[in-house]
VOVO-280713 format. One line per field, with one value per residue (C-alpha): residue in one letter; residue number from 1; x, y, z. Coordinates in steps of 0.2 Angstrom, whole numbers, plus 2048, in hexadecimal, padded with zeros to 3 digits. Layout:
<atoms>
res	c(A;...)
n	c(NUM;...)
px	c(X;...)
py	c(Y;...)
pz	c(Z;...)
</atoms>
This chain:
<atoms>
res	c(M;R;W;S;Y;N;L;E;R;S;Q;S;T;A;L;W;L;F;G;V;A;A;L;I;L;A;M;V;V;V;G;G;A;T;R;L;T;G;S;G;L;S;I;T;E;W;K;P;I;S;G;V;I;P;P;L;N;A;A;G;W;T;A;E;F;Q;H;Y;Q;Q;I;P;Q;Y;K;L;V;N;L;G;M;S;L;G;Q;F;K;V;L;F;W;W;E;W;A;H;R;L;L;G;R;L;L;G;V;V;F;L;I;P;F;I;V;L;L;V;F;R;R;V;P;K;R;L;I;W;R;C;A;L;I;F;V;L;G;G;L;Q;G;V;V;G;W;W;M;V;S;S;G;L;E;K;N;V;L;V;A;P;E;R;L;A;T;H;L;G;L;A;L;L;T;L;I;A;C;I;W;T;G;L;E;A;W;F;G;K;G;R;P;V;G;F;R;A;D;P;V;W;V;R;G;A;V;G;L;V;V;I;V;F;V;Q;A;M;L;G;A;L;V;A;G;N;Q;A;G;R;I;Y;T;D;W;P;L;M;D;G;Q;V;F;P;A;A;Y;A;L;K;G;Q;G;V;W;A;V;L;A;H;S;Q;A;A;V;Q;F;N;H;R;L;V;A;Y;L;L;L;A;S;V;S;V;Y;F;I;G;F;A;R;S;A;A;P;E;P;P;K;A;L;A;L;Y;L;M;L;G;V;M;V;Q;A;L;L;G;I;L;T;L;R;M;A;T;P;L;W;L;G;L;L;H;Q;L;G;A;A;G;V;L;T;V;A;V;A;L;A;W;R;V;Q;R;V)
n	c(1;2;3;4;5;6;7;8;9;10;11;12;13;14;15;16;17;18;19;20;21;22;23;24;25;26;27;28;29;30;31;32;33;34;35;36;37;38;39;40;41;42;43;44;45;46;47;48;49;50;51;52;53;54;55;56;57;58;59;60;61;62;63;64;65;66;67;68;69;70;71;72;73;74;75;76;77;78;79;80;81;82;83;84;85;86;87;88;89;90;91;92;93;94;95;96;97;98;99;100;101;102;103;104;105;106;107;108;109;110;111;112;113;114;115;116;117;118;119;120;121;122;123;124;125;126;127;128;129;130;131;132;133;134;135;136;137;138;139;140;141;142;143;144;145;146;147;148;149;150;151;152;153;154;155;156;157;158;159;160;161;162;163;164;165;166;167;168;169;170;171;172;173;174;175;176;177;178;179;180;181;182;183;184;185;186;187;188;189;190;191;192;193;194;195;196;197;198;199;200;201;202;203;204;205;206;207;208;209;210;211;212;213;214;215;216;217;218;219;220;221;222;223;224;225;226;227;228;229;230;231;232;233;234;235;236;237;238;239;240;241;242;243;244;245;246;247;248;249;250;251;252;253;254;255;256;257;258;259;260;261;262;263;264;265;266;267;268;269;270;271;272;273;274;275;276;277;278;279;280;281;282;283;284;285;286;287;288;289;290;291;292;293;294;295;296;297;298;299;300;301;302;303;304;305;306;307;308;309;310;311;312;313;314;315;316;317;318;319;320;321;322;323;324;325;326;327;328;329;330;331;332;333;334;335;336;337;338;339;340;341;342;343;344;345;346;347)
px	c(8BE;8D0;8D6;8E3;8EF;8F9;8EB;8F5;8EA;8D9;8D3;8C1;8C1;8C8;8BB;8AE;8B3;8B5;8A3;89E;8A6;89F;88D;893;896;885;87D;887;881;86E;870;875;866;85A;862;861;84F;84A;845;84D;83E;831;831;82D;82F;83E;839;84A;841;830;834;83C;829;823;811;809;7F8;7EF;7EA;7FD;802;7F5;7FA;80C;808;7FE;80C;817;809;80C;81E;824;82C;81B;812;820;827;81C;80A;7FE;80A;802;803;80C;81A;81B;81E;82D;834;831;839;848;84A;843;851;85E;858;857;86A;86E;863;86C;87D;87A;876;885;890;88A;887;898;89F;899;89C;8AE;8B1;8A9;8B6;8C3;8C6;8C9;8DB;8DA;8E1;8D3;8C4;8C2;8C3;8B6;8AB;8AF;8A8;898;896;899;88B;87F;882;880;86E;86C;874;86A;859;861;863;852;84A;851;846;836;82F;836;840;83E;84E;85A;866;876;882;879;87A;88C;88E;882;88F;89E;89A;897;8A8;8B1;8A9;8AD;8C2;8C0;8BB;8C6;8D5;8D1;8CE;8DF;8E7;8DD;8E2;8F5;8F8;902;914;91E;928;93A;945;93F;936;92D;933;925;921;91A;90F;90B;906;8FB;8F2;8F0;8E7;8DB;8D7;8D4;8CA;8BF;8BD;8B9;8AB;8A4;8A3;89B;88E;88B;889;87C;874;872;86D;87C;87F;871;877;887;889;896;8A9;8B8;8AF;8A1;892;89D;8AA;8BA;8B3;8A0;898;88A;897;893;882;881;87E;882;88D;89C;893;884;890;89B;88C;87C;883;880;88E;89B;898;89A;8A9;8B1;8AE;8B7;8C6;8C9;8C8;8D4;8DF;8DD;8E1;8F1;8F6;8F4;8FD;90D;90B;90B;91A;925;920;923;936;938;93F;92F;929;91D;90D;90B;910;902;8F5;8FB;8FA;8E8;8E4;8EA;8E0;8D1;8D2;8D3;8C4;8BA;8BF;8B8;8A8;8A6;8A8;89C;88F;88F;88E;87E;876;878;86E;86B;876;885;881;882;892;89A;895;89B;8AD;8AE;8AD;8B7;8C6;8C4;8C7;8D7;8DE;8DB;8E3;8F2;8F4;8F4;900;90C;90E;910;91F)
py	c(B51;B4D;B4B;B3E;B47;B38;B33;B37;B29;B23;B16;B16;B29;B27;B19;B24;B32;B28;B21;B33;B35;B27;B2D;B3E;B36;B2C;B3D;B45;B37;B38;B4A;B48;B3D;B4A;B57;B4B;B47;B57;B53;B60;B6C;B5E;B62;B74;B77;B74;B6B;B65;B5A;B55;B54;B44;B3B;B3B;B3C;B2D;B2D;B34;B44;B47;B45;B4F;B5D;B5B;B5A;B6A;B73;B6E;B72;B85;B86;B8B;B7A;B72;B80;B82;B71;B63;B69;B5C;B4E;B41;B3F;B2F;B37;B44;B36;B31;B43;B45;B35;B3A;B4A;B42;B35;B43;B4E;B3D;B39;B4B;B48;B37;B3E;B4A;B3D;B31;B3F;B46;B37;B2D;B3D;B3F;B2D;B2F;B3F;B37;B28;B33;B2B;B3B;B44;B53;B5C;B56;B5B;B6D;B65;B59;B67;B71;B62;B61;B75;B71;B65;B70;B7E;B72;B6F;B83;B84;B77;B80;B90;B86;B7F;B8F;B97;B8C;B8E;B9F;BA5;B97;B85;B80;B84;B91;B89;B93;B8E;B7C;B7D;B85;B77;B69;B73;B73;B61;B5D;B69;B5E;B4E;B55;B59;B48;B40;B4A;B4A;B36;B34;B3F;B35;B25;B28;B34;B44;B3D;B3D;B2E;B2F;B31;B39;B4A;B4E;B5E;B6C;B6C;B5C;B62;B71;B67;B5A;B69;B71;B62;B61;B73;B6F;B60;B6A;B78;B6B;B65;B76;B78;B68;B6F;B7E;B72;B69;B77;B7E;B6E;B71;B5E;B5B;B67;B6A;B56;B56;B52;B58;B66;B70;B73;B70;B7D;B7F;B8D;B8E;B9D;B9E;B9E;BB1;BB8;BCB;BD5;BC8;BCD;BC2;BBA;BB6;BAE;BA4;B9D;B9D;B9B;B89;B89;B92;B86;B78;B7F;B84;B72;B6A;B76;B73;B60;B62;B6B;B5F;B50;B58;B5E;B4D;B45;B50;B50;B3C;B3A;B47;B3F;B2D;B32;B3A;B32;B30;B20;B16;B19;B2B;B26;B19;B26;B32;B23;B1F;B31;B34;B23;B29;B3A;B31;B26;B35;B3E;B30;B2E;B41;B40;B30;B3A;B48;B3E;B35;B45;B42;B32;B2F;B21;B28;B3A;B32;B27;B37;B41;B33;B31;B43;B41;B31;B3B;B4A;B3B;B35;B46;B4B;B39;B3D;B4F;B49;B3B;B45;B53;B45;B3D)
pz	c(1D1;1CF;1BC;1B8;1AE;1A8;19C;18B;181;182;175;17C;178;166;164;168;15F;14F;151;151;141;139;13E;136;126;128;129;11A;110;116;114;102;0FF;106;0F9;0EA;0ED;0F1;102;10D;10E;110;124;126;138;144;154;15B;168;163;151;155;154;141;13F;146;13D;12F;136;13B;129;121;12D;128;115;117;11E;111;104;109;103;0F3;0EF;0EF;0E5;0D8;0D6;0DE;0DC;0DC;0E4;0EE;102;0FD;0F3;101;10E;103;105;117;11C;115;11D;12D;12E;12B;13A;144;140;147;156;158;155;163;16F;16A;16E;17D;187;185;186;198;19D;196;1A1;1B0;1AE;1AA;19A;18F;18F;197;188;17D;189;181;16F;173;17A;16A;160;16A;167;154;154;15C;150;142;148;146;136;130;133;12D;11C;11C;120;110;105;10F;108;0F8;0F1;0EC;0F0;101;0FD;0F6;101;110;109;109;11A;121;119;11D;130;12F;125;133;140;139;137;149;14E;144;149;15C;15B;154;162;16F;167;165;172;170;16E;15E;158;15A;14A;13A;13B;12A;122;125;112;114;123;11A;10A;113;11C;10B;104;111;10E;0FB;0FF;109;0FD;0F0;0FB;0FE;0EB;0E9;0F5;0E9;0DB;0E5;0EB;0D9;0D3;0C6;0C5;0B9;0AC;0A2;0A3;095;09A;099;08F;098;08D;07F;084;08F;098;098;091;09F;0AD;0B1;0AB;0A7;0B7;0C4;0D3;0D7;0E6;0DA;0CE;0DA;0E4;0D9;0C6;0C1;0B4;0C0;0CF;0C4;0BA;0CB;0D2;0C3;0C4;0D5;0D3;0C7;0D4;0E0;0D5;0CF;0E2;0EA;0DC;0DE;0F1;0F0;0E3;0EC;0FE;0F9;0F4;104;113;11C;124;11B;125;11F;10D;10D;111;104;0F8;0FE;0FD;0EB;0E6;0EF;0E6;0D5;0D9;0DE;0CE;0C4;0CE;0CB;0B9;0B9;0C5;0B8;0A7;0B0;0B4;0C9;0CD;0DF;0E1;0D8;0E1;0F2;0EE;0E8;0F8;102;0F8;0FC;10F;10D;104;111;11F;118;113;127;12C;120;127;139;136;12D;13A;147;13E)
</atoms>
């Protein structure tokens, strides 16, 4: 098949990738719900194909519940729970896995159709293929995460949870960036060229937002958002005394100390708020055109709202609705940061 090398822009490809990005955002929210409700370990087997069908009768539900009753989370946390209570946990996790399967279908079938009709710019084919690989890897990492809580622990390993979320956010970044490339093409506007400092600064903001999301995953994985609920102090102190307990190694502290992961999350939040504010003030005074300046403003406002949400979530000991809103806000801030980084390097 001869490829049309003249195709530089494709709105159909862009809309497809933006749709995939929206579905990833939905998965992040539902994944947050499975974590906050303690549902992530309710399905103890990985069945990529047959697992799409939930139990259809009483015998099926009994068998599924019996599997759950064999793991530490049931024995140590939920001992004596009813079948009805188990079903609530099951449906959250089932919905999360179903979205993952749906994401694969929503990506692969349109990708094939767009390829057949030659609607994907040639330079973007390998990027789209890489996104598909990332999505497949996400399923493997998801089971690797779940398996960490089936034998000895009552929760999944926090570092595996962070890896799972990080891979999802990297896929989100790839979809947004590639979608923008497909929508606008690879040409550059004539005239103003952004100073490299603004390009590097915008990329740096993406990195800080991503790191902050990973720290948030460690907070979630250690259930550290439900302790030390005072602010601006933490446990009544500037620096928590329990940050590092005697005998803990560096990794144990950074990944498993509840005080450490929450304190680190707070510190990077302050760093992000200061960085995005300085960036916006400086960029707004530059000779850059208005569209990227507007994105910088939206990013600063988004970070401010996200910081307020974080404080409120902490003060209220992470109720479900606020925890989900805070997690969605993190993904939203990352989306704007990526759009800004893409736009600045194009002016």
